[in-house]
C-alpha positions as a printed Julia matrix, in Angstrom:
314×3 Matrix{Float64}:
   0.0    0.0     0.0
   1.32   3.46   -0.9
   1.98   5.8     2.01
   1.13   8.79   -0.19
  -2.52   9.76    0.2
  -4.58  11.41   -2.52
  -5.63  14.71   -0.89
  -8.7   15.07   -3.08
 -10.14  11.74   -1.93
  -8.9   11.61    1.66
  -9.28  15.21    2.85
 -11.5   16.99    0.36
  -8.71  19.54   -0.3
  -7.71  20.14   -3.88
  -3.97  20.09   -4.68
  -2.52  23.57   -4.36
  -5.13  24.72   -1.87
  -3.98  25.58    1.64
  -5.44  27.28    4.66
  -1.92  28.3     5.74
   0.39  30.78    3.99
   3.72  29.32    2.9
   7.0   31.0     3.86
  10.39  29.96    2.5
  13.27  30.39    4.92
  16.96  30.37    3.99
  18.99  29.89    7.16
  21.59  27.81    8.94
  20.93  24.83   11.18
  21.62  25.59   14.85
  22.17  22.38   16.85
  21.76  24.29   20.13
  18.17  25.11   19.16
  18.68  28.78   20.03
  18.48  30.39   16.61
  18.79  29.56   12.93
  16.21  27.27   11.4
  15.07  26.07   14.84
  13.95  29.61   15.67
  12.31  30.06   12.28
  10.3   26.86   12.48
   8.96  27.38   15.99
   8.29  31.13   15.7
   6.61  30.86   12.33
   4.54  27.87   13.39
   3.32  29.98   16.31
   2.0   32.43   13.72
   0.18  29.67   11.82
   2.18  29.56    8.61
   3.63  26.61    6.73
   7.44  26.81    6.72
   9.58  25.73    3.77
  13.04  25.51    5.41
  16.06  25.61    3.11
  19.24  24.54    4.92
  22.2   26.75    3.99
  24.68  24.97    6.28
  25.18  24.3     9.96
  26.78  25.92   12.94
  29.05  23.98   15.23
  27.94  25.59   18.45
  26.58  25.28   21.96
  24.56  27.76   23.99
  27.71  29.71   24.9
  29.31  30.42   21.54
  29.66  29.55   17.87
  32.76  27.42   17.35
  32.56  26.94   13.57
  30.28  27.02   10.57
  29.97  24.6     7.65
  28.27  26.03    4.56
  26.45  24.02    1.91
  27.41  24.87   -1.66
  25.07  27.01   -3.72
  23.91  24.11   -5.89
  22.61  22.2    -2.86
  20.82  25.32   -1.62
  19.33  26.08   -5.04
  18.11  22.52   -5.58
  16.29  22.52   -2.24
  14.57  25.82   -2.9
  13.68  25.39   -6.57
  12.11  21.99   -5.95
   9.81  23.41   -3.27
   9.05  26.6    -5.21
   7.93  24.62   -8.26
   5.41  22.8    -6.06
   4.08  25.45   -3.66
   3.35  29.19   -3.86
   5.1   31.32   -1.24
   3.82  34.5     0.39
   7.17  35.64    1.83
  10.88  34.85    2.03
  13.09  35.12    5.08
  16.88  35.19    4.76
  19.04  34.6     7.82
  22.73  33.7     7.88
  23.53  31.58    4.81
  27.28  31.19    5.16
  28.79  32.34    1.86
  28.61  34.99   -0.88
  27.81  32.21   -3.35
  24.69  31.26   -1.39
  23.65  34.9    -1.22
  24.01  35.11   -5.0
  21.83  32.02   -5.47
  19.15  33.42   -3.14
  19.17  36.8    -4.88
  18.68  35.06   -8.21
  15.64  33.2    -6.88
  14.03  36.15   -5.13
  14.43  38.16   -8.32
  12.24  35.6   -10.04
   9.56  36.26   -7.39
   9.84  40.03   -7.3
   6.3   40.47   -5.95
   7.04  38.36   -2.84
   8.34  40.34    0.19
  11.78  39.48    1.62
  12.66  39.86    5.31
  16.42  39.76    5.88
  18.04  39.41    9.3
  21.66  40.37    9.9
  23.11  38.66   12.99
  26.27  39.52   14.87
  29.13  37.92   12.91
  31.95  38.8    15.32
  32.65  35.09   15.92
  33.76  34.73   12.27
  37.03  35.41   10.45
  37.42  39.1     9.54
  38.05  38.42    5.85
  35.03  36.13    5.68
  32.87  38.79    7.36
  33.99  41.45    4.9
  33.28  39.25    1.86
  29.9   38.21    3.21
  28.76  41.74    4.06
  29.92  43.05    0.68
  27.82  40.36   -1.0
  24.84  41.28    1.18
  25.1   44.91    0.08
  25.47  44.06   -3.59
  23.09  41.1    -3.9
  20.68  40.76   -0.99
  19.77  44.29    0.09
  18.39  45.31   -3.34
  15.92  42.41   -2.94
  15.07  43.13    0.72
  11.73  44.55    1.84
  12.52  44.77    5.58
  16.02  44.59    7.07
  16.11  43.5    10.73
  19.09  43.86   13.04
  20.46  45.1    16.33
  21.42  48.78   16.5
  25.11  48.16   17.11
  25.34  45.48   14.39
  23.65  47.62   11.74
  25.67  50.7    12.69
  28.98  48.87   12.34
  27.9   47.49    8.99
  26.0   50.29    7.28
  27.64  53.34    8.89
  31.23  52.27    9.66
  32.59  55.8     9.23
  30.05  57.53   11.42
  31.71  60.52   13.11
  28.8   62.17   14.88
  28.83  63.1    18.55
  25.96  60.68   19.09
  25.21  57.24   17.65
  22.98  57.04   14.56
  19.24  57.01   15.17
  16.7   54.75   13.46
  16.06  57.11   10.55
  19.75  57.49    9.81
  20.25  53.73    9.75
  17.19  53.4     7.5
  18.65  55.99    5.14
  21.91  54.06    4.98
  20.01  50.87    4.15
  17.86  52.68    1.59
  20.98  53.61   -0.38
  21.19  49.9    -1.21
  17.49  49.54   -2.01
  15.91  48.65    1.35
  12.6   50.49    1.94
  12.13  49.55    5.63
  14.5   48.79    8.52
  13.6   47.36   11.94
  16.33  48.38   14.39
  16.36  46.83   17.86
  18.4   47.38   21.0
  18.24  51.12   21.64
  18.96  51.86   25.29
  16.22  53.79   27.05
  15.73  55.03   30.59
  14.8   52.81   33.52
  16.46  49.64   32.21
  14.37  49.46   29.07
  15.12  48.78   25.41
  13.46  50.3    22.39
  12.95  49.13   18.82
  12.02  51.25   15.8
  10.6   50.4    12.38
  11.75  53.18   10.08
  11.82  54.29    6.48
  14.28  56.92    5.24
  11.61  59.57    5.82
  10.09  58.65    9.15
   9.75  56.24   12.05
   6.63  54.14   11.5
   6.4   52.13   14.72
   8.29  52.16   18.01
   8.05  49.94   21.07
   9.64  49.87   24.51
  10.13  46.79   26.67
  11.87  45.95   29.93
  15.48  44.81   29.64
  16.08  41.21   30.7
  18.99  40.39   32.98
  19.8   37.2    31.07
  21.9   37.06   27.89
  19.88  35.44   25.09
  20.83  33.61   21.92
  18.32  33.5    19.07
  16.31  36.66   19.78
  16.96  38.25   16.38
  16.03  35.15   14.39
  12.88  34.82   16.51
  11.8   38.41   15.87
  12.51  38.38   12.14
  10.79  35.0    11.71
   7.65  36.19   13.49
   7.61  39.41   11.47
   7.98  37.53    8.19
   5.22  35.07    9.09
   2.8   37.85    9.99
   3.53  39.68    6.73
   2.93  36.44    4.82
  -0.43  36.08    6.55
  -1.5   39.47    5.2
  -0.91  41.66    8.27
   0.09  45.22    7.41
   3.73  46.06    8.12
   3.26  48.33   11.13
   0.86  45.97   12.89
   3.06  42.97   12.05
   6.09  44.72   13.53
   4.27  45.62   16.75
   2.89  42.1    17.16
   6.26  40.47   16.39
   7.97  42.63   19.02
   5.26  41.78   21.54
   5.67  38.08   20.76
   9.46  38.28   21.2
   9.02  39.99   24.56
   6.83  37.12   25.74
   9.28  34.54   24.37
  12.11  36.16   26.33
   9.98  36.52   29.45
   9.36  32.75   29.3
  12.96  32.0    28.27
  15.01  29.25   29.84
  18.62  28.08   30.1
  18.9   24.57   28.61
  22.67  24.32   28.99
  25.6   26.02   30.65
  25.58  29.06   28.36
  23.07  31.68   27.29
  19.32  31.63   27.75
  17.03  30.65   24.87
  13.66  32.23   23.98
  10.68  29.96   24.62
   8.92  30.42   21.28
   6.21  27.93   22.24
   5.4   29.54   25.59
   1.76  29.69   24.58
   1.52  25.91   24.23
   2.12  25.14   27.9
   0.74  28.14   29.72
  -2.19  27.4    32.0
  -3.71  30.85   31.88
  -5.37  32.65   28.99
  -2.19  34.11   27.53
  -2.17  34.98   23.81
  -1.67  31.98   21.53
   1.02  33.47   19.3
   2.18  36.59   17.48
  -0.96  36.85   15.38
  -3.15  36.66   18.51
  -1.0   38.68   20.85
  -3.65  41.29   21.49
  -3.29  45.02   21.41
   0.07  46.69   21.78
   0.41  48.65   25.04
  -0.56  52.3    24.74
   2.98  53.45   25.58
   4.59  51.35   22.84
   4.66  54.24   20.36
   7.5   56.61   21.15
   9.5   59.43   19.71
  12.52  58.12   17.81
  15.08  60.5    19.25
  18.72  59.59   19.71
  19.71  56.82   22.08
  23.15  55.47   23.01
  24.38  52.21   21.55
  23.2   49.01   23.2
  26.1   46.81   24.27
  24.05  43.87   25.53
  23.2   40.72   23.6
  19.46  41.42   23.81
């Protein structure tokens, strides 16, 4: 007996029909479960989307640090993605760390073919990597990935070092200035996290070159987390794929991340990990995920003035 069921006879669903949006994710496997594809799968599933995970390589890491990275070649990445794309329509792409300029080139080629599909790109901290490798990778991001990117997500300090390395102002760049630097390379929107605020709080700002669209403030956590950026960008991408407008999706994704960190845990001897499935084992009536997170607190919209650089991991 075949283990492949005919969907039209067994479920009443015609081939190609789906109640869930499909999101293709290009990212690296993280065996610690903190970030990478593990974060994408759990965060996006919380937002009720179907994830098409394309493995770009794997970290060799624990919860304390990244020891090494092994990249797949671009042919292996392309074969994975093209096979899935020929079978299923996608509503959004997310691009995390993919390990090599060649993989970035392959992804840019594919996203160009789907120019109407939004792309959320997350830039992690690459300080664990070789300096020459970082330079080559970031150059390829600027040339190949950013022109395809709809929303660029990253920590304030990471994006400043990358996009504004020669900044000479008396204060660090604000969200609009970082957005302008990204826009030079074709990015219309930038979500910048990790601005220090008063009273042990952190702020995040969604900005275009002209204005700040959404801002949110949350309490700073004492713990050092791994995987927060992948979690946020995955939730944002999933919500966009589900048809949520950008400003609402950003606010809900930030609210979801805050709850993931609040429920975070320390599985090993290193950093804490966000609990992206906190909603599945809570006994109270907490929100079920980023698309059901409820209204954003009234004080979550702030003025995007200048804030000092954040030096924490969160």
